[in-house]
C-alpha positions, 0 to 999 in steps of 0.5 A: 393762174386758175384759168391756165391750170384749168386750160392745161387740165382740159388739154391733157384730158382731150389728148388722153381721150383722143388717144382712146377714141379709136381703141375703146368702143362706146358702150351704153348711152352717149348723151346725158341730160339732167337737173340738180338742186341743193344747198349753196354754201358760201366760202372764201371771201364770199362768206367772210363777214366784215364791218366795212365794204372794201379793204385797202386791197379793193377786195370785198367781203361777201357776208353771204348766207347759206342759200339755194342752188340748181343747175341744168346740164347736157353731156356727150360721151365721145369715148367709153369713159370721157365726154364733154359737158355744158352746164348752167348753174344759179345760186341764191344767197342772202346778205347777212346784214347783222355784220353791218350793225343795227339800222343797216340794210341790203337791197335783196341778196346775191344771184351768182350764175355759172356758164361752164363747159369742160370734160367729164368722166363717166364709169358704169358699174351695173346699176351705179354710174360714177361721174366726175367733171372739171368745167370752166367758164364765166361766173357772174354776180351782183353785189347788193346795195348797202345802206349803213345808218349811223348817228350822223346820217347814212351811207349808201354803197351801190355796186356794178355787176361783176364777172370773172373766170371760174371753174367747177370740180364735181363728183356724182353717184347715180342709181340707174333705172329703166334700163339705164336711161333714168338716174337719180343721183347725189353730187358734190360741187366746188365752184371758185371764181375771182369776180371783178366789179367794174365800180361802185358809188358811195353816197353819204347823207347827213346834216342836210347835205348829200355827197356822192363819190365814185370808186374804181374796180373791186373784186371778190373771191367767190367760193361755193360748196354745192351738195345736190340731189338730181335726176338725169336722162341718159340716151 
């Protein structure tokens, strides 16, 4: 459903932009390139703590902690206010093993990558530039291998990498310098994706024996709030 809503929004934006391309001249800089960095704040299933790994609906709990985010992007304005933007973003979040009990561990943390494209709005008010974007594309994520120790032995859960359609809605306010070419801005993004993992394996050890069992697909809704600070070059 999210995919269809995003596609409809992009089509409506494109139609509106096409209607104004010939009637409103392009004013100012047509290209923008930039980099942002900030916090990666987990939400939805990604932030949910759970003593187990998967529930009966094959939905994962992420137990993700606050981490670091950065992105690089480029945009082209084909009318006075509307343009197209491509963006790559990466999130690093550690796994909160305290939710699994004592003696448990995770093999590293999460790396959530975003490969996005879509329309953006840019309005210039003297030295202030306001931008809003609605981007969509592929989101990929790993899931750390978990080792859960108990009195009878240990359980090791290992997951395949996952991917899914995702979207990013964001706003940014930039202060422009050097004749409107260099900007410093603060922004806020929200990213959401239903990531599907192709399978996972659970290995149980104890009493001198080891048993492995392969499981089917599992999914996790990844939500991310990203407050950022960044630099841009507009030409």
